C-alpha positions in Angstrom: -7.2 70.4 -9.8 -6.2 67.2 -9.0 -4.3 66.6 -12.4 -2.4 69.4 -11.5 -1.5 68.0 -7.6 -0.8 64.6 -9.4 1.9 66.7 -11.6 3.4 68.2 -9.0 3.8 64.8 -7.1 5.5 63.1 -9.7 7.8 66.4 -10.1 8.5 66.3 -7.0 9.0 62.1 -7.0 11.3 62.6 -9.5 13.1 65.5 -8.5 13.7 64.3 -5.0 11.9 67.2 -3.9 12.2 70.8 -4.2 13.5 71.4 -0.3 17.6 71.1 0.4 18.8 67.8 2.0 20.0 69.9 4.9 16.7 72.0 5.4 14.5 68.5 5.3 17.1 66.2 7.2 17.4 63.8 4.5 20.2 62.3 2.5 20.5 63.7 -1.1 19.5 60.4 -2.4 16.0 59.9 0.0 13.4 60.9 -2.3 10.5 63.6 -1.1 7.7 60.7 -1.2 9.5 57.3 -0.3 7.6 54.1 -0.7 7.6 51.6 2.1 10.3 49.1 0.4 9.9 46.4 3.1 7.9 43.2 2.0 5.9 41.7 5.0 2.9 38.8 3.6 0.9 40.7 7.3 1.4 44.1 5.6 0.0 43.9 2.5 -3.9 44.7 2.1 -5.4 42.1 -0.2 -8.8 40.9 -1.3 -8.5 37.8 0.7 -7.1 39.5 3.8 -9.2 42.7 3.6 -12.6 41.5 5.6 -10.1 39.7 7.9 -8.3 42.8 9.2 -11.0 45.4 9.1 -11.5 45.4 12.6 -7.5 45.9 13.0 -6.8 49.5 14.7 -4.5 51.9 16.1 -5.8 52.9 19.0 -4.3 53.6 22.3 -4.6 51.1 25.8 -7.1 53.0 27.5 -8.7 53.7 23.8 -9.9 50.1 23.0 -10.6 49.1 26.5 -13.1 51.9 26.9 -16.0 51.8 29.3 -18.9 50.6 26.9 -16.3 48.0 25.3 -15.5 46.8 29.1 -18.9 46.8 30.1 -20.1 44.5 26.9 -17.2 41.9 27.6 -18.3 41.6 31.0 -21.7 40.9 30.8 -21.0 38.6 27.6 -18.2 36.8 29.8 -20.4 36.9 33.0 -23.3 35.4 30.8 -20.9 32.7 29.6 -19.5 31.5 32.9 -23.3 31.7 34.3 -25.1 29.0 31.5 -22.3 27.1 30.2 -20.7 24.6 31.9 -17.1 24.4 30.8 -16.4 28.1 31.4 -17.7 27.5 34.7 -15.6 24.4 35.8 -12.8 26.0 33.5 -12.8 29.4 35.9 -13.4 27.4 39.1 -10.6 25.3 38.6 -8.4 28.3 37.7 -9.2 30.0 41.0 -8.4 27.0 43.6 -5.4 26.3 41.5 -3.8 30.0 42.0 -5.1 30.1 45.4 -5.7 26.9 47.0 -6.5 26.7 50.4 -4.7 30.4 50.8 -1.4 31.7 51.2 0.1 30.8 54.1 2.9 33.9 55.5 6.4 33.4 57.0 7.9 36.1 58.5 11.8 36.2 57.7 13.3 38.7 60.9 16.5 38.5 63.3 13.2 37.7 65.9 11.9 34.3 65.6 10.0 34.6 68.3 8.2 37.8 67.2 7.9 35.6 63.0 6.0 33.0 64.9 3.5 35.3 66.9 2.9 37.7 63.6 2.9 34.6 61.5 0.1 32.9 63.9 -1.7 36.2 64.5 -2.2 36.9 61.2 -3.3 33.4 60.6 -6.1 33.9 62.9 -7.2 37.3 61.7 -7.2 35.9 58.1 -9.6 33.2 59.1 -12.0 35.6 60.6 -12.0 37.9 57.5 -12.1 34.4 55.2 -9.0 35.8 53.6 -9.0 32.7 51.1 -12.2 32.8 49.9 -12.2 36.0 48.8 -8.4 35.7 47.4 -10.6 33.2 45.1 -12.9 35.8 44.8 -10.7 38.4 43.2 -9.4 35.6 41.2 -13.0 34.4 39.5 -13.7 37.8 39.3 -11.0 38.3 37.2 -11.5 35.6 34.0 -15.2 37.3 34.2 -14.5 40.7 34.7 -11.0 41.3 34.0 -10.6 42.9 37.3 -11.2 43.0 41.0 -11.1 46.0 43.5 -11.0 45.5 47.1 -11.5 47.9 50.2 -9.4 48.1 53.1 -11.9 49.3 55.6 -12.0 49.0 59.1 -14.5 46.6 61.0 -15.4 46.5 64.5 -17.5 42.8 63.9 -14.0 41.6 62.7 -13.2 38.2 65.8 -9.9 39.4 66.0 -7.7 42.1 67.5 -6.3 44.2 64.3 -9.9 45.2 63.2 -8.8 45.3 59.5 -10.9 43.8 56.9 -11.5 43.5 52.8 -14.5 44.6 51.4 -14.9 43.4 47.4 -16.7 45.7 44.9 -17.5 45.0 41.0 -15.4 47.0 37.8 -19.0 48.5 37.9 -18.9 50.3 40.8 -15.1 52.2 40.0 -16.0 54.8 36.9 -16.3 58.6 36.1 -19.3 60.4 37.8 -21.6 61.5 35.4 -21.3 64.2 33.2 -17.2 64.4 34.8 -15.2 65.1 32.5 -12.2 62.6 31.7 -8.5 64.3 31.5 -4.7 62.6 31.2 -4.3 62.4 34.7 -8.5 61.6 35.3 -9.9 58.3 33.2 -12.4 56.0 34.3 -12.9 56.5 37.9 -9.2 56.8 38.9 -7.1 59.9 39.2 -3.3 59.8 38.8 -0.6 62.0 39.7 2.2 63.5 36.6 4.1 60.4 36.7 1.1 58.3 36.1 0.4 56.6 39.7 -2.9 56.4 40.4 -3.6 58.8 44.0 -7.7 58.2 43.9 -10.1 56.2 43.3 -14.1 57.1 42.7 -16.1 54.4 43.6 -20.0 54.4 43.0 -22.3 53.9 46.7 -24.1 52.0 44.4 -24.1 49.2 42.1 -25.2 50.0 38.5 -27.3 47.1 38.0 -29.0 47.3 41.2 -32.8 49.2 41.2 -31.7 51.8 43.6 -29.0 53.3 41.0 -29.7 56.5 40.3 -27.8 58.0 36.8 -26.5 60.7 39.6 -25.9 58.6 42.2 -23.9 59.6 44.6 -20.1 58.6 44.8 -17.1 58.4 47.3 -13.4 59.3 46.4 -11.2 56.4 47.9 -7.5 56.9 48.4 -5.4 54.7 46.2 -3.3 53.4 49.7 -6.4 52.1 50.5 -8.0 50.5 46.9 -6.6 46.9 45.9 -6.7 46.7 41.8 -6.0 43.3 40.9 -5.8 42.5 37.0 -3.5 41.8 34.0 -1.3 44.3 32.3 -1.0 43.0 28.3 -0.2 46.4 27.1 1.6 49.5 27.8 -0.3 52.0 29.5 -3.4 49.8 30.0 -5.2 51.2 33.1 -8.5 49.1 33.1 -8.4 45.0 32.4 -10.7 43.1 30.2 -11.6 39.5 31.0 -9.1 36.6 30.8 -11.7 34.6 28.2 -12.1 37.6 26.4 -10.4 35.9 23.1 -12.2 32.6 24.1 -15.5 34.2 23.8 -16.8 33.2 20.4 -15.2 30.1 20.7 -17.8 29.0 24.0 -20.9 30.4 22.3 -19.7 28.0 19.1 -19.5 25.1 21.3 -23.0 25.2 23.1 -24.4 26.4 19.6 -23.2 22.8 18.2 -23.8 20.8 21.4 -27.2 22.2 20.9 -27.5 21.2 17.0 -26.6 18.2 17.6 -29.1 17.3 20.3 -31.5 18.8 17.9 -31.0 16.5 15.1 -30.8 13.5 17.2 -34.0 14.3 19.3 -35.9 15.0 16.0 -34.6 12.0 14.2 -35.6 9.8 17.6 -39.1 11.3 17.5 -39.9 9.4 14.1 -41.4 6.0 15.2 -41.1 5.0 11.3 -41.7 6.2 7.9 -43.7 4.6 4.9 -42.0 4.6 1.7 -42.6 2.9 -1.5 -40.4 1.9 -4.9 -43.6 2.5 -7.1 -43.0 5.1 -9.5 -45.6 8.2 -8.6 -48.9 7.8 -9.6 -48.2 3.9 -9.7 -49.8 0.8 -8.7 -49.4 2.0 -4.5 -52.4 2.7 -3.0 -53.1 6.0 -2.5 -51.5 7.6 1.0 -51.3 11.4 2.2 -48.1 12.6 2.7 -47.1 13.5 6.2 -49.6 12.3 8.0 -48.9 11.4 10.8 -50.1 7.9 12.2 -50.8 6.7 15.5 -48.9 3.4 16.8 -50.4 1.0 19.2 -47.5 -1.0 21.0 -46.9 -4.6 20.6 -49.8 -4.6 17.9 -49.4 -5.9 14.9 -50.1 -3.7 11.6 -50.5 -3.7 7.8 -49.3 -1.3 5.2 -51.4 0.1 2.4 -50.5 -1.5 -1.1 -47.6 -1.3 -2.0 -45.9 0.9 1.3 -43.4 -0.1 3.5 -42.1 0.6 6.8 -38.8 1.5 8.1 -37.2 3.6 11.0 -35.8 6.6 10.9 -31.5 6.1 11.0 -30.5 8.7 13.3 -27.2 10.8 11.9 -26.4 12.6 14.9 -23.9 12.4 17.4 -22.2 12.3 14.3 -18.3 10.8 14.6 -16.5 14.0 14.7 -18.8 15.3 18.1 -16.4 14.4 20.1 -13.2 15.3 18.1 -14.7 19.0 17.9 -15.6 19.2 21.4 -11.8 18.6 22.2 -10.0 20.5 19.7 -12.8 23.8 20.7 -12.1 23.0 24.5 -8.2 22.9 23.9 -8.2 26.5 22.1 -10.4 27.5 24.6 -8.4 26.8 27.5 -5.2 27.9 25.6 -6.0 31.7 26.5 -5.5 30.6 29.9 -2.6 28.5 29.6 -4.4 25.8 30.7 -3.5 22.5 29.1 -7.0 20.2 28.2 -7.2 17.4 30.3 -7.3 20.1 33.2 -10.2 22.4 31.0 -12.3 19.1 29.9 -11.4 17.4 33.4 -10.6 14.2 31.3 -7.0 12.5 31.3 -8.1 8.9 29.4 -6.2 10.0 26.4 -2.6 11.0 28.4 -0.3 9.3 29.7 2.4 10.0 31.7 5.0 11.6 30.4 2.3 13.8 27.9 0.8 14.9 31.4 4.1 16.1 32.8 5.0 17.8 29.9 2.0 19.8 29.4 1.2 20.3 33.3 4.9 22.2 33.3 3.4 25.7 31.4 0.8 26.0 33.7 2.3 25.1 36.8 4.7 27.7 35.7 1.6 30.4 34.9 0.7 29.4 38.2 3.6 30.5 39.9 3.7 33.7 37.7 -0.4 34.9 38.7 0.5 33.9 42.7 3.7 36.2 42.0 1.4 38.9 40.7 -1.4 37.8 43.7 1.1 38.6 46.4 2.7 41.4 45.4 -0.1 43.3 44.3 -3.0 42.0 47.3 -0.9 39.9 49.9 1.7 42.3 50.2 -0.3 45.7 50.9 -2.4 43.6 52.8 0.0 42.4 55.4 1.2 46.1 55.1 -2.3 47.4 56.3 -2.1 44.4 58.8 1.3 45.4 60.8 -0.2 49.4 60.6 -2.7 48.9 62.5 -1.4 46.3 64.7 1.5 49.0 65.9 -1.4 50.8 66.8 -2.4 48.8 69.8 -1.1 49.2 72.4 1.5 46.7 73.8 0.4 43.7 70.8 3.2 43.6 68.7 7.1 42.7 69.9 9.0 45.3 70.7 11.5 44.5 67.7 8.2 45.2 65.1 6.8 48.5 66.6 8.5 50.6 63.8 7.5 51.7 60.4 11.1 51.8 59.8 12.0 48.5 59.9 11.7 46.4 56.8 9.8 42.9 57.4 11.1 40.4 55.0 8.7 38.1 54.4 7.6 35.2 52.0 3.9 33.3 51.3 3.2 29.6 51.2 0.5 28.5 48.4 -0.8 25.3 48.1 1.5 22.6 46.0 0.9 20.9 43.4 0.6 16.6 43.9 2.5 14.8 41.8 0.9 12.5 39.4 3.1 9.6 40.4 4.7 9.9 44.5 7.1 7.2 44.4 8.8 9.0 41.8 8.6 12.0 42.9 10.1 10.8 46.1 13.4 9.0 44.5 13.6 12.7 42.5 13.5 14.5 45.9 15.9 11.9 47.7 18.8 12.1 45.3 18.3 16.1 44.7 18.9 16.6 48.3 22.0 13.9 48.6 23.7 15.6 45.8 23.2 19.3 47.4 21.3 20.4 44.9 17.9 21.5 46.8 17.1 22.2 50.0 14.8 21.4 52.3 13.0 24.5 52.5 12.4 24.5 48.1 11.2 20.9 48.8 8.7 21.9 51.6 7.7 25.3 49.7 6.8 22.9 46.6 4.2 21.2 48.6 3.4 24.9 50.0 4.5 24.0 53.8 7.0 25.3 56.5 10.0 23.8 56.4 10.8 25.0 60.2 7.2 24.1 61.0 7.3 20.7 59.3 10.7 19.7 61.3 9.8 21.1 64.7 6.6 18.7 64.0 8.6 16.1 63.1 11.2 15.9 66.3 7.6 16.0 68.4 6.6 12.6 66.6 10.2 11.1 67.0 10.6 12.3 70.8 7.3 11.0 71.6 7.9 7.7 69.8 10.9 7.0 72.0 9.1 7.8 75.0 6.9 5.3 74.3 8.8 2.7 72.9 8.2 2.3 69.0 10.7 1.3 66.8 12.3 4.2 64.3 13.4 4.2 61.4 16.6 4.9 60.7 17.4 7.6 58.5 19.8 5.0 56.6 16.8 2.9 55.6 16.1 3.2 52.0 12.9 2.2 50.7 13.1 -0.7 47.8 13.2 1.4 44.2 10.1 1.1 42.5 11.0 -1.2 39.3 10.7 0.5 36.0 7.7 -1.4 33.5 7.6 -1.2 30.3 4.9 1.8 30.3 7.7 3.7 32.2 10.4 3.1 29.9 8.0 4.6 27.1 7.1 7.5 28.7 10.6 8.6 28.9 11.5 8.0 25.2 8.5 10.1 24.4 9.3 12.5 27.0 12.8 12.6 25.8 11.8 12.8 22.4 9.8 16.0 23.5 12.6 17.2 25.0 14.4 17.1 21.7 12.2 18.0 19.3 
C-alpha cells in the first residue's frame, strides 16, 4: 500500500498533477507538490538545533498563555522576587522610576479657575485613597504576575467629597468559574462582545490561595467599565499578561545557584585548619596515620607531627576570579528584558563614565516614558473620567463649565523628572535651548515633572516678596560662569561621539 502511494505521489510530481491548472488555481508550471525553495538556516532542522527548538509551537496567544501556564509563571516569579535580592531590587526600582511619587494632573480647559479647582480636588482625593501607592503596587504586580486588576468602587470612608475608590485584586481572582466552558467570547474569566471588546469580568470573591476558598466558590460579574486591566500585550489576540521577568526566571535561579555554590566551596575550604601530607611512597618510611581522621587543635600550642608527615593549610580556590564577571554578565542579561541598564539593576556604577551612563540611560528613560503613557491611558484617564462622573453628581461641587459629560476634558499628566548626573551641564544646555527657541518653559518644566504655570506663579511671589524686603534680585541677563572643560569631559565627549558614529 505504501509503495503504491509513493508511486502515485512520484507520478503526480513529475506530471505536475492530474488536475487542470485553472481548476487548481496554480500556474501551468507549478508542480502539484511544491518544495520549500527558500533557504533560511533558522528554518532547517538539524541534529544540532533539534533539541533547542523542540519546545517551539504554533499556539495562539490565548492558548500559549493558558491559565495553567500563567499560574506556574506567577508562582515562580513571586518566589524569585520574594527570595532573590536582585529580583526584589530590580522590581522596586522599576516601580519607583515609572510611578515615582505619583502623577500630577493638569487640566487644559478654557476656564483657568475651573482647572485649578479640579487639579486641587483631584490631588486631595488621590492622596486620600493612596493613589500613588496603588499605582506602584500595580506596576510591581505586572513585573511578578504579568498583570494587575483594579476595581472602581464606592467607599464611604474616603476622606474626600468624591467617594470613588480603587480596589486592587490579584490576577488569580479573575478566572472562569469552576466547570464554566470557555468559548470564543468567554475566555479566562473575561467576556467579550462580537468586536472583541471586554464587556465583563468574573471576579472570585475569595482568593484561590486562601484557606477559605472552595472549589465551587462564588464570584461576581463586574462590568468592564469598572475594571482596570493593566498588562503588556506582546502578541495580537493576547488577553492576559505574563510576568515581565519571565525570560529572566531561569537566570535568577542560575545566579542564586552559582552564588550558593561559590559560598559552599569557600566555606568547605575554610573549615579545614590544615591537612597532613607526606612525600613518602605508600608503605614507605613515614609513620602510620589514619586517613581522614580529624585532629583537635588548641590555640597557641606547638604540635609535633608523626614521622615523615607535614602540615599545610587548605588553599581556598573560591571565589574564583571569574565570579564577579559572571554575576555582572548574568545581571546584564536579566535586566535586558526590562530595558534596564546594568548599573541601575545592580545598583553599581563604578565601571561607568559620564558618556556611557548617559547613553545607557537614554534607552531606559525612553522605556519609562512609554510605560507612563500606557499607564496614563489604561488607568489614569479612566480614573479621571470616573472621578468627574462622580463629582458631577454632587450638587454644586464642580464649576458650571465642567458640569456636562458632553464636554471634552483636555488634560495631561506630569510625572517625576529624572535627575541629571551633571546639573551644571544640563542647566547650560537648557539655557541654550531656551535662547535658540527650540524648547519652551512648559517642556523644560515637564522634564522635571513640574507644572510651568505653578512654578512661574511661585517664582513671581518670591520676587515680589524679595522686592518688598529689600533683597537684591539678580538680573535675568546675569549668566553664571561657564564650567571649565576638564580632561574627563573631553574624553567623555569623544567616547559619546564615537558611539554615535558607530
